[in-house]
C-alpha positions as CSV (number, residue, x, y, z in Angstrom):
1,M,-11.5,27.8,-10.6
2,K,-7.8,28.7,-10.3
3,S,-8.3,31.4,-7.5
4,G,-10.1,28.9,-5.7
5,L,-7.4,26.7,-5.9
6,L,-4.5,28.9,-5.2
7,L,-7.0,30.2,-2.4
8,I,-7.1,26.6,-0.5
9,F,-3.2,26.4,-0.8
10,G,-2.8,29.3,0.5
11,A,-5.4,28.5,3.7
12,V,-3.4,25.2,4.2
13,L,-0.4,26.6,4.6
14,V,-0.9,29.3,6.8
15,F,-3.1,26.9,8.9
16,G,-2.1,23.6,8.2
17,G,1.3,22.4,10.8
18,E,-0.5,24.3,13.8
19,Y,1.4,22.0,16.1
20,Y,4.5,20.6,15.7
21,Y,8.1,19.6,17.7
22,M,11.2,19.4,16.8
23,N,12.9,16.0,17.0
24,G,17.1,16.4,16.6
25,D,16.9,18.4,13.5
26,K,13.3,16.6,11.7
27,R,9.6,18.8,12.3
28,V,7.2,16.5,13.5
29,E,3.7,17.8,12.3
30,L,0.9,16.8,14.4
31,E,-2.6,15.9,14.0
32,P,-4.8,17.1,17.2
33,I,-7.7,14.9,18.0
34,S,-9.9,15.5,20.9
35,P,-9.4,13.9,23.9
36,L,-12.7,11.1,23.3
37,A,-11.3,9.7,20.4
38,A,-7.6,8.7,22.2
39,K,-7.1,5.2,22.2
40,Y,-5.7,5.9,25.9
41,S,-6.1,8.6,29.0
42,V,-3.2,11.1,30.9
43,S,-4.4,12.0,34.4
44,G,-4.0,16.1,34.1
45,S,-4.4,18.4,31.0
46,A,-3.0,17.3,27.8
47,L,-3.1,17.5,24.0
48,Y,-3.8,14.8,22.0
49,F,-2.4,13.8,18.3
50,K,-1.5,11.7,15.9
51,K,1.8,12.0,13.9
52,G,2.6,11.4,9.8
53,D,2.9,7.8,11.1
54,G,-0.8,7.3,13.4
55,K,1.1,7.0,16.3
56,E,-1.1,8.4,18.7
57,I,0.7,11.1,21.1
58,A,-0.1,13.3,24.4
59,V,1.6,16.0,25.3
60,P,1.4,17.7,29.1
61,N,2.5,20.5,30.1
62,R,6.1,19.9,30.8
63,V,9.3,20.2,28.9
64,I,12.4,18.6,28.8
65,L,15.6,20.7,28.0
66,K,19.1,19.7,28.2
67,L,22.2,23.2,27.4
68,D,24.8,23.4,27.0
69,S,25.5,25.0,30.0
70,P,23.5,25.7,32.5
71,E,24.5,29.6,32.6
72,N,21.6,31.1,30.8
73,L,18.5,28.3,32.8
74,D,17.5,31.1,34.6
75,S,16.6,33.8,31.5
76,Y,15.3,30.8,29.8
77,L,12.4,30.1,32.4
78,R,11.6,33.6,32.9
79,K,11.6,34.2,28.7
80,Y,9.3,31.8,28.4
81,N,7.3,32.0,31.7
82,L,8.9,28.2,33.1
83,K,9.1,26.8,36.4
84,L,12.0,24.3,36.9
85,V,10.2,20.7,37.9
86,K,13.4,18.6,38.2
87,K,17.9,18.7,37.1
88,F,18.3,15.5,36.3
89,D,21.7,14.1,37.9
90,F,23.2,13.9,33.9
91,G,24.6,16.7,31.9
92,N,22.8,19.8,32.3
93,M,19.2,18.7,31.5
94,Y,16.3,19.4,33.6
95,L,12.1,19.0,33.1
96,L,10.2,22.1,33.0
97,E,6.6,23.0,33.5
98,A,4.1,25.5,31.5
99,Q,1.3,26.8,33.0
100,T,-0.9,24.6,29.7
101,P,0.0,22.1,27.3
102,E,-0.2,24.6,24.7
103,L,2.1,26.9,25.5
104,A,4.2,24.1,27.0
105,L,4.9,23.5,23.1
106,E,5.2,26.2,22.5
107,A,8.4,27.0,24.3
108,A,9.7,24.0,23.6
109,N,9.3,25.3,20.2
110,A,11.1,28.7,20.8
111,L,13.2,27.4,23.0
112,Y,15.2,25.2,20.4
113,E,15.8,28.0,18.2
114,E,18.5,29.3,21.0
115,K,21.7,29.1,20.3
116,D,23.1,26.7,23.4
117,V,20.0,24.3,23.5
118,V,20.9,21.2,22.8
119,L,17.4,19.0,23.3
120,A,14.3,21.3,23.4
121,Q,11.0,19.2,22.9
122,P,8.0,18.7,24.8
123,D,7.9,15.8,27.1
124,I,5.8,13.3,24.9
125,I,3.7,10.5,26.3
126,R,2.2,7.5,24.7
127,S,1.1,4.8,25.2
128,W,3.6,1.2,25.6
129,R,2.2,-2.6,24.6
130,L,3.8,-5.2,26.3
131,R,4.7,-8.3,23.5
């Protein structure tokens, strides 16, 4: 019985938390949901998730990146196989595109670990309700 519980606990550690993104210093765990179960849909391909607070989000193939300095942008684009879509008019902030939503999520998490990255997260889409 004890070894069975350890096996289950180990499987949760290995397979649990597969999807996440960093919001500041906070890790946001994501639970995949079916696009058919989502309360809304987006055009194009996207991954659908439920966050820990129960809110549903969609993650397309885009990443938002803010750098201390733009000098490493080209190397990050090559390293993570990203394409520059837009440079915002403020700071060193960029909208990047990956080939798939999965790769965008992975690239955002990897970029977050780079020393000169201020912000890196997927371009999250969520539904809005008017009051």
